[in-house]
mmCIF file of the C-alpha atoms, coordinates in Angstrom:
data_MODEL
# 
_entry.id   MODEL 
# 
loop_
_atom_site.group_PDB 
_atom_site.id 
_atom_site.type_symbol 
_atom_site.label_atom_id 
_atom_site.label_alt_id 
_atom_site.label_comp_id 
_atom_site.label_asym_id 
_atom_site.label_entity_id 
_atom_site.label_seq_id 
_atom_site.pdbx_PDB_ins_code 
_atom_site.Cartn_x 
_atom_site.Cartn_y 
_atom_site.Cartn_z 
_atom_site.occupancy 
_atom_site.B_iso_or_equiv 
_atom_site.pdbx_formal_charge 
_atom_site.auth_seq_id 
_atom_site.auth_comp_id 
_atom_site.auth_asym_id 
_atom_site.auth_atom_id 
_atom_site.pdbx_PDB_model_num 
ATOM 1   C CA . UNK A 1 1   ? -3.365  -3.158  20.860  1.00 0.00 ? 1   UNK A CA 1 
ATOM 2   C CA . UNK A 1 2   ? -2.779  -0.816  17.924  1.00 0.00 ? 2   UNK A CA 1 
ATOM 3   C CA . UNK A 1 3   ? -5.054  -0.970  14.875  1.00 0.00 ? 3   UNK A CA 1 
ATOM 4   C CA . UNK A 1 4   ? -4.666  0.550   11.414  1.00 0.00 ? 4   UNK A CA 1 
ATOM 5   C CA . UNK A 1 5   ? -6.887  0.873   8.347   1.00 0.00 ? 5   UNK A CA 1 
ATOM 6   C CA . UNK A 1 6   ? -6.351  2.016   4.778   1.00 0.00 ? 6   UNK A CA 1 
ATOM 7   C CA . UNK A 1 7   ? -8.842  2.222   1.924   1.00 0.00 ? 7   UNK A CA 1 
ATOM 8   C CA . UNK A 1 8   ? -7.857  2.250   -1.725  1.00 0.00 ? 8   UNK A CA 1 
ATOM 9   C CA . UNK A 1 9   ? -9.543  1.804   -5.096  1.00 0.00 ? 9   UNK A CA 1 
ATOM 10  C CA . UNK A 1 10  ? -8.129  -0.899  -7.325  1.00 0.00 ? 10  UNK A CA 1 
ATOM 11  C CA . UNK A 1 11  ? -7.272  0.556   -10.720 1.00 0.00 ? 11  UNK A CA 1 
ATOM 12  C CA . UNK A 1 12  ? -6.943  -0.955  -14.161 1.00 0.00 ? 12  UNK A CA 1 
ATOM 13  C CA . UNK A 1 13  ? -3.163  -0.958  -13.485 1.00 0.00 ? 13  UNK A CA 1 
ATOM 14  C CA . UNK A 1 14  ? -3.794  -3.364  -10.591 1.00 0.00 ? 14  UNK A CA 1 
ATOM 15  C CA . UNK A 1 15  ? -5.712  -5.778  -12.844 1.00 0.00 ? 15  UNK A CA 1 
ATOM 16  C CA . UNK A 1 16  ? -3.341  -8.556  -13.809 1.00 0.00 ? 16  UNK A CA 1 
ATOM 17  C CA . UNK A 1 17  ? -5.649  -11.192 -15.269 1.00 0.00 ? 17  UNK A CA 1 
ATOM 18  C CA . UNK A 1 18  ? -8.540  -11.405 -17.725 1.00 0.00 ? 18  UNK A CA 1 
ATOM 19  C CA . UNK A 1 19  ? -11.826 -9.846  -16.704 1.00 0.00 ? 19  UNK A CA 1 
ATOM 20  C CA . UNK A 1 20  ? -10.010 -7.081  -14.769 1.00 0.00 ? 20  UNK A CA 1 
ATOM 21  C CA . UNK A 1 21  ? -9.146  -9.518  -11.965 1.00 0.00 ? 21  UNK A CA 1 
ATOM 22  C CA . UNK A 1 22  ? -6.611  -8.087  -9.483  1.00 0.00 ? 22  UNK A CA 1 
ATOM 23  C CA . UNK A 1 23  ? -3.641  -10.239 -8.450  1.00 0.00 ? 23  UNK A CA 1 
ATOM 24  C CA . UNK A 1 24  ? -3.936  -11.520 -4.865  1.00 0.00 ? 24  UNK A CA 1 
ATOM 25  C CA . UNK A 1 25  ? -0.429  -10.209 -4.213  1.00 0.00 ? 25  UNK A CA 1 
ATOM 26  C CA . UNK A 1 26  ? -1.963  -6.719  -4.224  1.00 0.00 ? 26  UNK A CA 1 
ATOM 27  C CA . UNK A 1 27  ? -3.737  -7.591  -0.954  1.00 0.00 ? 27  UNK A CA 1 
ATOM 28  C CA . UNK A 1 28  ? -0.396  -8.604  0.553   1.00 0.00 ? 28  UNK A CA 1 
ATOM 29  C CA . UNK A 1 29  ? 1.061   -5.265  -0.576  1.00 0.00 ? 29  UNK A CA 1 
ATOM 30  C CA . UNK A 1 30  ? -1.786  -3.486  1.245   1.00 0.00 ? 30  UNK A CA 1 
ATOM 31  C CA . UNK A 1 31  ? -1.148  -5.596  4.351   1.00 0.00 ? 31  UNK A CA 1 
ATOM 32  C CA . UNK A 1 32  ? 2.519   -4.583  4.168   1.00 0.00 ? 32  UNK A CA 1 
ATOM 33  C CA . UNK A 1 33  ? 1.496   -0.915  4.143   1.00 0.00 ? 33  UNK A CA 1 
ATOM 34  C CA . UNK A 1 34  ? -0.820  -1.480  7.117   1.00 0.00 ? 34  UNK A CA 1 
ATOM 35  C CA . UNK A 1 35  ? 1.973   -3.310  8.984   1.00 0.00 ? 35  UNK A CA 1 
ATOM 36  C CA . UNK A 1 36  ? 4.366   -0.428  8.325   1.00 0.00 ? 36  UNK A CA 1 
ATOM 37  C CA . UNK A 1 37  ? 1.923   2.074   9.820   1.00 0.00 ? 37  UNK A CA 1 
ATOM 38  C CA . UNK A 1 38  ? 1.309   -0.171  12.830  1.00 0.00 ? 38  UNK A CA 1 
ATOM 39  C CA . UNK A 1 39  ? 5.048   -0.449  13.489  1.00 0.00 ? 39  UNK A CA 1 
ATOM 40  C CA . UNK A 1 40  ? 5.596   3.294   13.141  1.00 0.00 ? 40  UNK A CA 1 
ATOM 41  C CA . UNK A 1 41  ? 2.747   4.003   15.573  1.00 0.00 ? 41  UNK A CA 1 
ATOM 42  C CA . UNK A 1 42  ? 3.956   1.334   18.020  1.00 0.00 ? 42  UNK A CA 1 
ATOM 43  C CA . UNK A 1 43  ? 7.734   1.698   17.760  1.00 0.00 ? 43  UNK A CA 1 
ATOM 44  C CA . UNK A 1 44  ? 8.554   4.861   15.819  1.00 0.00 ? 44  UNK A CA 1 
ATOM 45  C CA . UNK A 1 45  ? 10.243  2.713   13.155  1.00 0.00 ? 45  UNK A CA 1 
ATOM 46  C CA . UNK A 1 46  ? 9.101   0.922   9.996   1.00 0.00 ? 46  UNK A CA 1 
ATOM 47  C CA . UNK A 1 47  ? 10.672  -2.390  10.996  1.00 0.00 ? 47  UNK A CA 1 
ATOM 48  C CA . UNK A 1 48  ? 10.686  -5.355  8.621   1.00 0.00 ? 48  UNK A CA 1 
ATOM 49  C CA . UNK A 1 49  ? 8.060   -7.909  7.648   1.00 0.00 ? 49  UNK A CA 1 
ATOM 50  C CA . UNK A 1 50  ? 9.584   -11.272 8.546   1.00 0.00 ? 50  UNK A CA 1 
ATOM 51  C CA . UNK A 1 51  ? 6.967   -13.818 7.478   1.00 0.00 ? 51  UNK A CA 1 
ATOM 52  C CA . UNK A 1 52  ? 3.325   -14.583 6.904   1.00 0.00 ? 52  UNK A CA 1 
ATOM 53  C CA . UNK A 1 53  ? 2.017   -17.453 9.022   1.00 0.00 ? 53  UNK A CA 1 
ATOM 54  C CA . UNK A 1 54  ? -1.156  -17.823 6.967   1.00 0.00 ? 54  UNK A CA 1 
ATOM 55  C CA . UNK A 1 55  ? -2.777  -16.218 3.928   1.00 0.00 ? 55  UNK A CA 1 
ATOM 56  C CA . UNK A 1 56  ? -6.298  -17.025 2.775   1.00 0.00 ? 56  UNK A CA 1 
ATOM 57  C CA . UNK A 1 57  ? -7.770  -15.608 -0.443  1.00 0.00 ? 57  UNK A CA 1 
ATOM 58  C CA . UNK A 1 58  ? -11.532 -15.698 -0.031  1.00 0.00 ? 58  UNK A CA 1 
ATOM 59  C CA . UNK A 1 59  ? -13.185 -13.684 -2.821  1.00 0.00 ? 59  UNK A CA 1 
ATOM 60  C CA . UNK A 1 60  ? -12.055 -12.105 -6.111  1.00 0.00 ? 60  UNK A CA 1 
ATOM 61  C CA . UNK A 1 61  ? -11.085 -8.432  -6.398  1.00 0.00 ? 61  UNK A CA 1 
ATOM 62  C CA . UNK A 1 62  ? -11.588 -6.475  -9.622  1.00 0.00 ? 62  UNK A CA 1 
ATOM 63  C CA . UNK A 1 63  ? -10.440 -3.142  -10.989 1.00 0.00 ? 63  UNK A CA 1 
ATOM 64  C CA . UNK A 1 64  ? -12.799 -0.490  -9.654  1.00 0.00 ? 64  UNK A CA 1 
ATOM 65  C CA . UNK A 1 65  ? -13.409 -2.213  -6.313  1.00 0.00 ? 65  UNK A CA 1 
ATOM 66  C CA . UNK A 1 66  ? -12.680 -0.220  -3.165  1.00 0.00 ? 66  UNK A CA 1 
ATOM 67  C CA . UNK A 1 67  ? -10.710 -2.316  -0.701  1.00 0.00 ? 67  UNK A CA 1 
ATOM 68  C CA . UNK A 1 68  ? -10.410 -1.591  2.996   1.00 0.00 ? 68  UNK A CA 1 
ATOM 69  C CA . UNK A 1 69  ? -7.339  -3.231  4.546   1.00 0.00 ? 69  UNK A CA 1 
ATOM 70  C CA . UNK A 1 70  ? -7.212  -3.438  8.325   1.00 0.00 ? 70  UNK A CA 1 
ATOM 71  C CA . UNK A 1 71  ? -4.579  -4.757  10.657  1.00 0.00 ? 71  UNK A CA 1 
ATOM 72  C CA . UNK A 1 72  ? -3.937  -5.175  14.334  1.00 0.00 ? 72  UNK A CA 1 
ATOM 73  C CA . UNK A 1 73  ? -0.925  -5.977  16.481  1.00 0.00 ? 73  UNK A CA 1 
ATOM 74  C CA . UNK A 1 74  ? -1.986  -9.011  18.491  1.00 0.00 ? 74  UNK A CA 1 
ATOM 75  C CA . UNK A 1 75  ? 1.228   -9.769  20.393  1.00 0.00 ? 75  UNK A CA 1 
ATOM 76  C CA . UNK A 1 76  ? 4.343   -7.752  21.221  1.00 0.00 ? 76  UNK A CA 1 
ATOM 77  C CA . UNK A 1 77  ? 7.590   -9.565  21.923  1.00 0.00 ? 77  UNK A CA 1 
ATOM 78  C CA . UNK A 1 78  ? 11.103  -8.210  22.490  1.00 0.00 ? 78  UNK A CA 1 
ATOM 79  C CA . UNK A 1 79  ? 11.499  -7.255  18.840  1.00 0.00 ? 79  UNK A CA 1 
ATOM 80  C CA . UNK A 1 80  ? 8.714   -9.232  17.141  1.00 0.00 ? 80  UNK A CA 1 
ATOM 81  C CA . UNK A 1 81  ? 5.197   -7.973  16.513  1.00 0.00 ? 81  UNK A CA 1 
ATOM 82  C CA . UNK A 1 82  ? 2.519   -10.520 15.606  1.00 0.00 ? 82  UNK A CA 1 
ATOM 83  C CA . UNK A 1 83  ? -0.266  -9.095  13.464  1.00 0.00 ? 83  UNK A CA 1 
ATOM 84  C CA . UNK A 1 84  ? -3.530  -10.092 11.847  1.00 0.00 ? 84  UNK A CA 1 
ATOM 85  C CA . UNK A 1 85  ? -4.962  -8.565  8.663   1.00 0.00 ? 85  UNK A CA 1 
ATOM 86  C CA . UNK A 1 86  ? -8.231  -8.524  6.768   1.00 0.00 ? 86  UNK A CA 1 
ATOM 87  C CA . UNK A 1 87  ? -9.074  -6.989  3.383   1.00 0.00 ? 87  UNK A CA 1 
ATOM 88  C CA . UNK A 1 88  ? -12.699 -6.172  2.614   1.00 0.00 ? 88  UNK A CA 1 
ATOM 89  C CA . UNK A 1 89  ? -14.448 -5.041  -0.529  1.00 0.00 ? 89  UNK A CA 1 
ATOM 90  C CA . UNK A 1 90  ? -16.609 -2.048  0.499   1.00 0.00 ? 90  UNK A CA 1 
ATOM 91  C CA . UNK A 1 91  ? -17.613 -0.426  -2.833  1.00 0.00 ? 91  UNK A CA 1 
ATOM 92  C CA . UNK A 1 92  ? -18.123 -2.088  -6.225  1.00 0.00 ? 92  UNK A CA 1 
ATOM 93  C CA . UNK A 1 93  ? -18.476 -0.583  -9.697  1.00 0.00 ? 93  UNK A CA 1 
ATOM 94  C CA . UNK A 1 94  ? -21.797 -0.978  -11.532 1.00 0.00 ? 94  UNK A CA 1 
ATOM 95  C CA . UNK A 1 95  ? -20.919 -0.901  -15.247 1.00 0.00 ? 95  UNK A CA 1 
ATOM 96  C CA . UNK A 1 96  ? -24.359 -2.398  -15.974 1.00 0.00 ? 96  UNK A CA 1 
ATOM 97  C CA . UNK A 1 97  ? -25.827 1.004   -15.001 1.00 0.00 ? 97  UNK A CA 1 
ATOM 98  C CA . UNK A 1 98  ? -23.123 3.361   -16.325 1.00 0.00 ? 98  UNK A CA 1 
ATOM 99  C CA . UNK A 1 99  ? -19.346 3.734   -16.571 1.00 0.00 ? 99  UNK A CA 1 
ATOM 100 C CA . UNK A 1 100 ? -19.280 5.802   -13.366 1.00 0.00 ? 100 UNK A CA 1 
ATOM 101 C CA . UNK A 1 101 ? -21.951 4.068   -11.241 1.00 0.00 ? 101 UNK A CA 1 
ATOM 102 C CA . UNK A 1 102 ? -20.890 2.338   -7.997  1.00 0.00 ? 102 UNK A CA 1 
ATOM 103 C CA . UNK A 1 103 ? -22.620 0.765   -5.014  1.00 0.00 ? 103 UNK A CA 1 
ATOM 104 C CA . UNK A 1 104 ? -21.577 0.932   -1.374  1.00 0.00 ? 104 UNK A CA 1 
ATOM 105 C CA . UNK A 1 105 ? -22.044 -2.582  -0.036  1.00 0.00 ? 105 UNK A CA 1 
ATOM 106 C CA . UNK A 1 106 ? -24.345 -2.946  2.975   1.00 0.00 ? 106 UNK A CA 1 
ATOM 107 C CA . UNK A 1 107 ? -22.045 -5.688  4.231   1.00 0.00 ? 107 UNK A CA 1 
ATOM 108 C CA . UNK A 1 108 ? -18.378 -5.608  3.213   1.00 0.00 ? 108 UNK A CA 1 
ATOM 109 C CA . UNK A 1 109 ? -17.108 -8.749  1.468   1.00 0.00 ? 109 UNK A CA 1 
ATOM 110 C CA . UNK A 1 110 ? -13.992 -10.236 3.075   1.00 0.00 ? 110 UNK A CA 1 
ATOM 111 C CA . UNK A 1 111 ? -11.579 -10.932 0.229   1.00 0.00 ? 111 UNK A CA 1 
ATOM 112 C CA . UNK A 1 112 ? -8.412  -11.917 2.120   1.00 0.00 ? 112 UNK A CA 1 
ATOM 113 C CA . UNK A 1 113 ? -7.188  -12.726 5.633   1.00 0.00 ? 113 UNK A CA 1 
ATOM 114 C CA . UNK A 1 114 ? -3.620  -13.146 6.821   1.00 0.00 ? 114 UNK A CA 1 
ATOM 115 C CA . UNK A 1 115 ? -1.419  -13.255 9.875   1.00 0.00 ? 115 UNK A CA 1 
ATOM 116 C CA . UNK A 1 116 ? 2.271   -12.597 10.153  1.00 0.00 ? 116 UNK A CA 1 
ATOM 117 C CA . UNK A 1 117 ? 5.236   -11.399 12.125  1.00 0.00 ? 117 UNK A CA 1 
ATOM 118 C CA . UNK A 1 118 ? 7.205   -8.193  11.806  1.00 0.00 ? 118 UNK A CA 1 
ATOM 119 C CA . UNK A 1 119 ? 10.459  -7.320  13.540  1.00 0.00 ? 119 UNK A CA 1 
ATOM 120 C CA . UNK A 1 120 ? 11.716  -4.014  14.918  1.00 0.00 ? 120 UNK A CA 1 
ATOM 121 C CA . UNK A 1 121 ? 15.301  -4.362  16.177  1.00 0.00 ? 121 UNK A CA 1 
ATOM 122 C CA . UNK A 1 122 ? 15.682  -3.231  19.810  1.00 0.00 ? 122 UNK A CA 1 
ATOM 123 C CA . UNK A 1 123 ? 18.017  -0.370  18.830  1.00 0.00 ? 123 UNK A CA 1 
ATOM 124 C CA . UNK A 1 124 ? 15.392  0.984   16.397  1.00 0.00 ? 124 UNK A CA 1 
ATOM 125 C CA . UNK A 1 125 ? 12.504  1.021   18.897  1.00 0.00 ? 125 UNK A CA 1 
ATOM 126 C CA . UNK A 1 126 ? 11.818  4.591   19.977  1.00 0.00 ? 126 UNK A CA 1 
ATOM 127 C CA . UNK A 1 127 ? 8.567   4.064   21.870  1.00 0.00 ? 127 UNK A CA 1 
ATOM 128 C CA . UNK A 1 128 ? 7.614   1.786   24.730  1.00 0.00 ? 128 UNK A CA 1 
# 
């Protein structure tokens, strides 16, 4: 099945709570972007996100963290596309060393997992 990955640094604009904590909804936004790419690659159309079946927030995300969001189409129906997603923290800032210091994590930290269904109407599908 098709897979997609994006990597983005969380900025101070993404921090919504005290301590530079990023709102969990930001992970869902990243999953939406991954889903859009998956649908374009699979069907030649952006389609629509219908519903999440499950969302699990596992670890906090802070401004300055680099997040890798990955997704995969796990089942293709007539117009529905079931997908799974995972967001991982791969780089963290190290303000204890300096304002610009960061560490690449040896093992990414899974911060969120989700599954959901997208729909691409039959008339919009341009690929088989």
